[in-house]
C-alpha positions as CSV (number, residue, x, y, z in Angstrom):
1,M,55.8,6.9,62.3
2,E,55.3,4.1,59.6
3,T,54.0,5.4,56.3
4,N,51.3,4.3,54.0
5,T,53.7,3.1,51.6
6,Q,55.7,1.1,54.0
7,F,52.1,-0.8,55.0
8,N,51.3,-1.3,52.0
9,Q,54.6,-2.8,51.1
10,K,54.6,-5.2,54.0
11,L,51.1,-6.3,53.0
12,E,52.2,-7.0,49.7
13,R,55.0,-9.3,50.7
14,W,53.0,-11.0,53.2
15,L,49.9,-11.9,50.4
16,L,53.0,-13.2,48.0
17,Q,54.0,-15.6,50.9
18,H,50.4,-16.8,51.9
19,W,48.0,-16.6,48.5
20,A,48.1,-20.0,47.2
21,G,48.7,-20.0,43.5
22,V,50.1,-16.6,43.0
23,D,53.2,-15.9,41.3
24,A,53.5,-12.0,41.7
25,L,51.1,-9.4,42.7
26,T,51.4,-5.5,42.8
27,L,49.0,-3.8,45.4
28,A,47.4,-0.5,43.8
29,E,49.1,3.0,44.9
30,G,47.4,5.1,47.7
31,I,45.9,2.2,49.5
32,A,45.9,4.1,52.6
33,R,46.6,2.6,56.2
34,P,43.3,2.9,58.2
35,E,43.3,5.8,60.5
36,G,40.9,4.7,62.8
37,S,38.6,1.2,62.8
38,G,35.4,0.0,63.0
39,Y,33.8,-1.5,66.0
40,S,33.8,-5.0,65.0
41,A,36.8,-5.0,62.3
42,T,38.2,-2.3,59.8
43,T,37.9,-3.5,56.5
44,M,39.6,-2.5,53.4
45,I,39.1,-3.4,49.8
46,V,42.7,-3.3,47.8
47,P,42.8,-3.3,44.0
48,A,45.7,-6.0,43.0
49,T,47.4,-7.0,39.9
50,V,47.7,-10.5,40.4
51,T,49.5,-13.2,38.2
52,R,49.0,-16.8,38.2
53,G,50.5,-19.4,35.9
54,G,51.5,-16.4,33.4
55,A,48.2,-14.8,33.0
56,T,47.5,-11.4,34.9
57,S,44.4,-10.0,36.0
58,E,43.0,-7.1,37.9
59,E,41.5,-8.1,41.3
60,R,40.4,-7.2,44.7
61,I,41.3,-8.2,48.0
62,V,39.4,-7.8,51.3
63,V,41.5,-7.0,54.3
64,R,40.0,-7.1,57.8
65,M,41.9,-5.8,60.5
66,E,41.4,-6.4,64.4
67,P,39.4,-3.4,66.0
68,E,41.6,-0.7,68.1
69,S,38.7,-0.1,70.3
70,S,36.8,-2.4,72.3
71,I,34.0,-4.3,70.7
72,V,30.3,-3.6,71.0
73,Y,28.6,-6.7,71.9
74,P,29.7,-9.5,74.4
75,K,31.7,-12.4,73.9
76,H,30.2,-15.7,73.6
77,C,34.0,-17.5,73.3
78,T,37.4,-16.9,74.4
79,A,38.9,-19.5,72.1
80,F,41.1,-17.2,70.4
81,P,43.2,-14.2,71.3
82,S,41.6,-11.9,68.8
83,E,38.3,-11.3,67.6
84,I,39.5,-11.2,63.8
85,E,40.7,-14.7,64.3
86,Q,37.2,-15.6,65.7
87,Q,35.8,-14.6,62.3
88,Y,38.3,-16.2,60.1
89,R,37.8,-19.8,61.9
90,A,33.6,-19.3,61.5
91,I,34.4,-18.4,58.0
92,E,36.9,-21.4,57.5
93,M,34.3,-23.7,59.4
94,L,31.6,-22.8,57.0
95,S,33.6,-23.2,53.9
96,A,34.6,-26.8,55.1
97,H,31.4,-28.4,56.4
98,S,28.8,-26.6,54.2
99,D,27.6,-25.4,50.9
100,V,27.0,-21.8,52.7
101,P,28.3,-18.9,50.1
102,V,31.2,-17.4,51.9
103,A,34.4,-15.4,50.2
104,P,37.5,-17.5,49.5
105,L,40.0,-17.1,52.8
106,I,43.7,-16.3,51.6
107,A,45.3,-16.4,55.0
108,L,45.1,-15.3,58.5
109,E,47.6,-13.3,60.5
110,P,47.3,-13.2,64.2
111,D,50.6,-11.5,65.1
112,P,50.2,-7.9,65.4
113,T,53.5,-7.0,64.8
114,L,53.6,-6.9,60.9
115,L,50.8,-4.3,60.3
116,G,50.0,-3.3,64.0
117,L,47.1,-5.2,64.4
118,P,45.8,-9.1,63.7
119,F,44.2,-9.2,60.3
120,F,43.2,-11.7,57.9
121,A,42.6,-11.7,53.8
122,M,40.0,-12.9,51.5
123,E,39.0,-12.9,48.1
124,Y,36.5,-10.2,46.9
125,I,33.1,-11.0,45.9
126,G,31.3,-8.3,43.8
127,G,27.6,-7.5,43.9
128,D,24.8,-5.4,45.8
129,V,24.4,-4.9,49.3
130,P,21.5,-3.6,51.0
131,I,22.0,-0.4,52.7
132,E,21.4,1.0,56.4
133,D,21.7,4.8,55.7
134,P,19.4,5.5,54.1
135,I,17.7,2.3,54.8
136,Y,17.6,-0.2,51.7
137,T,13.8,-0.4,51.8
138,R,13.6,3.4,50.8
139,E,16.7,3.7,48.5
140,G,19.0,1.4,46.5
141,F,18.6,-1.8,44.2
142,F,16.4,-3.4,46.4
143,T,13.7,-0.3,45.6
144,E,14.6,-0.5,42.1
145,A,13.9,-4.4,41.8
146,S,11.1,-6.3,40.2
147,P,8.2,-7.4,42.5
148,Q,9.2,-11.1,41.7
149,Q,13.0,-9.8,42.4
150,R,12.5,-8.5,45.9
151,R,10.3,-12.0,46.7
152,Q,13.3,-14.2,45.5
153,M,15.8,-12.0,47.4
154,L,13.8,-12.4,50.7
155,Q,13.2,-16.1,50.0
156,H,17.0,-16.9,49.2
157,G,18.4,-15.1,52.1
158,L,16.0,-17.5,54.3
159,Q,17.1,-20.4,52.3
160,T,20.9,-19.7,53.2
161,M,20.3,-19.1,56.6
162,A,18.5,-22.4,56.7
163,K,21.5,-23.8,55.5
164,I,23.7,-22.5,58.3
165,H,21.4,-23.9,60.9
166,R,21.6,-27.2,59.1
167,I,25.4,-28.0,59.8
168,D,26.3,-30.5,62.2
169,W,27.9,-28.2,64.5
170,R,29.3,-31.4,66.7
171,A,30.9,-32.7,63.5
172,A,32.3,-29.4,62.6
173,G,33.9,-29.3,65.8
174,A,32.1,-25.8,66.7
175,E,31.8,-26.0,70.5
176,W,34.4,-23.4,70.6
177,L,31.8,-20.8,69.6
178,V,30.3,-20.6,73.1
179,D,32.2,-21.1,76.5
180,G,30.6,-23.8,78.6
181,G,28.3,-24.9,75.4
182,P,24.7,-23.5,74.4
183,N,22.8,-21.6,77.3
184,L,20.2,-19.4,76.2
185,H,20.2,-18.4,79.9
186,R,23.7,-17.3,80.1
187,D,23.2,-15.4,77.0
188,L,20.6,-13.4,78.2
189,Q,22.6,-12.5,81.1
190,L,25.7,-11.7,78.9
191,W,24.0,-9.1,77.5
192,K,22.1,-7.9,80.7
193,D,25.7,-7.5,81.9
194,H,27.2,-5.8,78.9
195,A,24.2,-3.6,78.9
196,K,25.1,-2.6,82.7
197,K,28.4,-2.1,81.5
198,E,28.0,0.4,78.7
199,L,24.9,2.2,80.3
200,A,27.3,3.3,83.0
201,G,24.9,4.1,85.7
202,R,22.6,5.6,83.2
203,V,18.9,4.3,83.3
204,H,17.3,3.1,80.3
205,P,13.7,2.3,81.5
206,D,12.3,-0.1,78.7
207,M,15.5,-1.8,78.0
208,E,15.2,-2.5,81.7
209,R,11.8,-3.7,80.9
210,A,12.5,-5.9,78.2
211,F,15.0,-7.8,80.1
212,S,13.0,-8.5,83.1
213,W,10.2,-9.6,80.9
214,L,12.7,-11.8,78.9
215,S,14.1,-13.6,81.9
216,R,10.7,-14.3,83.4
217,Q,9.9,-16.2,80.4
218,L,13.0,-18.3,80.6
219,D,13.0,-18.4,84.2
220,G,9.3,-19.8,84.1
221,G,10.1,-22.6,81.4
222,V,7.3,-20.8,78.9
223,I,10.1,-20.6,76.1
224,D,10.8,-23.7,73.9
225,L,14.5,-24.1,74.3
226,S,14.9,-26.7,70.9
227,E,18.2,-28.3,70.2
228,P,20.7,-25.6,69.5
229,V,22.2,-25.3,66.0
230,M,24.8,-23.0,64.4
231,C,23.3,-19.5,64.2
232,W,24.7,-16.9,62.3
233,G,24.3,-14.3,65.0
234,D,23.7,-11.2,62.7
235,A,20.9,-12.5,60.0
236,R,19.8,-10.0,57.6
237,P,19.9,-9.0,53.8
238,G,22.6,-6.2,54.6
239,N,24.9,-8.7,55.6
240,M,24.7,-10.7,52.3
241,I,26.3,-10.1,49.0
242,W,23.8,-10.5,46.4
243,Q,23.9,-11.1,42.6
244,D,20.7,-11.1,40.3
245,F,18.8,-11.2,43.4
246,T,20.6,-14.2,45.0
247,C,22.9,-14.7,47.9
248,Q,26.7,-15.0,46.6
249,C,28.3,-14.4,49.8
250,V,27.2,-14.3,53.6
251,C,29.5,-11.8,55.7
252,D,29.9,-10.9,59.1
253,F,30.2,-13.6,61.8
254,E,30.9,-11.6,64.9
255,S,28.2,-12.9,66.7
256,M,28.2,-16.4,65.6
257,T,27.0,-18.9,68.2
258,L,25.5,-22.0,69.1
259,A,21.6,-21.3,70.3
260,P,18.1,-21.9,69.1
261,A,17.3,-21.4,65.4
262,A,14.9,-19.1,66.6
263,T,17.4,-16.8,67.7
264,D,18.1,-16.1,64.3
265,I,14.8,-16.0,62.7
266,G,13.8,-13.5,65.3
267,W,16.9,-11.2,64.5
268,W,15.8,-11.6,60.8
269,L,12.2,-10.7,61.5
270,M,13.2,-8.2,64.0
271,F,15.5,-6.3,61.5
272,D,12.6,-6.5,59.0
273,R,10.7,-4.4,61.4
274,Y,13.4,-1.9,61.8
275,A,13.9,-1.9,58.2
276,H,10.0,-1.0,57.6
277,E,8.0,0.2,60.7
278,A,11.0,1.9,62.4
279,Q,12.1,3.7,59.4
280,G,8.3,4.9,58.3
281,A,9.0,2.7,54.9
282,E,5.9,1.0,53.1
283,R,6.4,-2.7,52.4
284,L,7.2,-2.7,48.6
285,P,5.5,-4.8,46.0
286,G,6.6,-8.2,46.5
287,E,8.0,-8.2,49.6
288,L,7.1,-11.0,51.9
289,T,5.2,-9.9,55.2
290,R,6.8,-11.1,58.5
291,E,4.3,-13.9,58.7
292,E,4.9,-15.1,55.3
293,Q,8.7,-14.8,56.0
294,Q,8.4,-17.1,58.9
295,A,6.3,-19.6,57.4
296,Y,8.7,-19.8,54.2
297,F,11.8,-20.2,56.7
298,E,9.4,-22.9,58.5
299,Q,9.2,-24.6,55.0
300,C,12.9,-24.4,54.4
301,S,14.2,-25.5,58.0
302,G,11.7,-28.5,57.9
303,R,10.0,-27.2,61.6
304,E,7.3,-24.9,63.1
305,F,8.7,-22.1,65.5
306,G,5.2,-21.1,66.5
307,D,5.0,-17.6,68.4
308,L,8.4,-15.9,68.2
309,Y,7.6,-12.8,69.8
310,F,10.0,-13.5,72.5
311,Y,12.9,-14.1,70.0
312,E,12.4,-11.1,68.2
313,L,12.0,-8.9,71.5
314,Y,15.4,-10.7,72.4
315,A,16.8,-9.2,69.2
316,A,15.3,-5.7,69.9
317,V,17.0,-5.3,73.2
318,R,20.3,-6.7,72.1
319,Y,20.1,-4.1,69.2
320,S,19.4,-1.7,71.7
321,V,22.4,-2.6,73.4
322,L,24.6,-2.1,70.5
323,V,23.1,1.5,69.7
324,V,24.4,2.4,73.5
325,S,27.7,1.0,72.7
326,V,28.3,2.6,69.6
327,M,26.9,5.9,70.7
328,N,29.7,5.3,73.4
329,R,32.4,5.2,71.2
330,W,31.3,8.0,69.0
331,V,31.6,10.1,72.1
332,K,35.1,8.8,72.5
333,R,35.9,9.8,68.7
334,G,34.4,13.1,69.3
335,V,31.4,12.8,67.1
336,F,28.9,13.6,70.1
337,E,29.2,15.1,73.2
338,E,28.9,13.0,76.5
339,D,25.6,14.5,77.3
340,H,23.8,13.5,74.1
341,T,20.4,11.2,74.4
342,I,20.6,9.3,71.4
343,W,21.9,6.3,73.4
344,L,18.1,6.5,74.7
345,Q,16.1,8.0,72.3
346,N,16.8,6.2,68.9
347,P,14.7,4.2,66.4
348,V,15.8,1.1,67.6
349,A,14.5,2.0,71.0
350,D,11.6,3.1,69.7
351,M,10.9,-0.2,68.0
352,M,11.6,-2.1,71.3
353,T,9.0,0.1,73.2
354,A,6.6,-0.3,70.6
355,M,6.6,-3.8,70.1
356,M,6.2,-4.2,74.1
357,S,3.4,-1.8,73.8
358,E,1.9,-4.3,71.4
359,R,2.1,-7.2,73.3
360,D,2.2,-5.4,76.7
361,A,5.1,-7.2,77.6
362,G,6.6,-5.9,80.8
């Protein structure tokens, strides 16, 4: 069995071969090879001593490796053999075709034989990240900020999302993001099929009710399916790195797709609801309400979206499916017994149910 030292030596040699402008580098001792993996990628932050042009500095490198287990969300595209390559190509595309802040890439290694799984490396961007456990609206730098800083942070996050949507995805060659081109009907069916697979015969009544209502709205032509844009796919403050309450880096592109812009702002607003009502967290001074966030995003994007309930519920049901998927993998890892009910009874599912009750969708 390969030791951590052997793993680190291989990674060090690979970085020397692929990191442009680097003359020498030494990785810190004790950087452990990951024993498990995440659900979208395993991430390692690796300290390194780096020499360029005779000058040496202490830096950090981020290495993201392909997950060993199946991913928790359905695949919108099959353009690349690994999930990690899809993420790399998304960041590469944003870097080349926009001023959206992303981490500088070092290189991609699609061959799994070197470290056991495909991976890519990028430079480390320091800063604050809103946490989920405990939720950032209850603890952490966001709660310690001034009202003006909180407002600035939300506004800058919405500005950054609008930048992603303004990218000319055709000129960027982003057709690969979805098999067969943008199609919200197909996307909804992908999530329904994924939910059925992950539930494996179990019944989730409110999820079924939400999917049925969403399908009826789409099939009835009620929903305005505007021109698709390049959608981030997991739009929320916790997927950004912040310095002085300004976004320095957008992260996590596993769900990037082509879809109406309302898909992203719907997810953003749903997650705002999750971070407040679903967690019993009061809105802090300076925080924009969801209505104010939508209005500000409309100002940034130059268009009005009207009633976003469909897209917010679409986000909530997808999030509920992800909870089922994650719970299934926790059972496989021995974290939970097979007969647990968290897959059905959890804050995300409760939020989805409350949303349907508010509007009597069903």
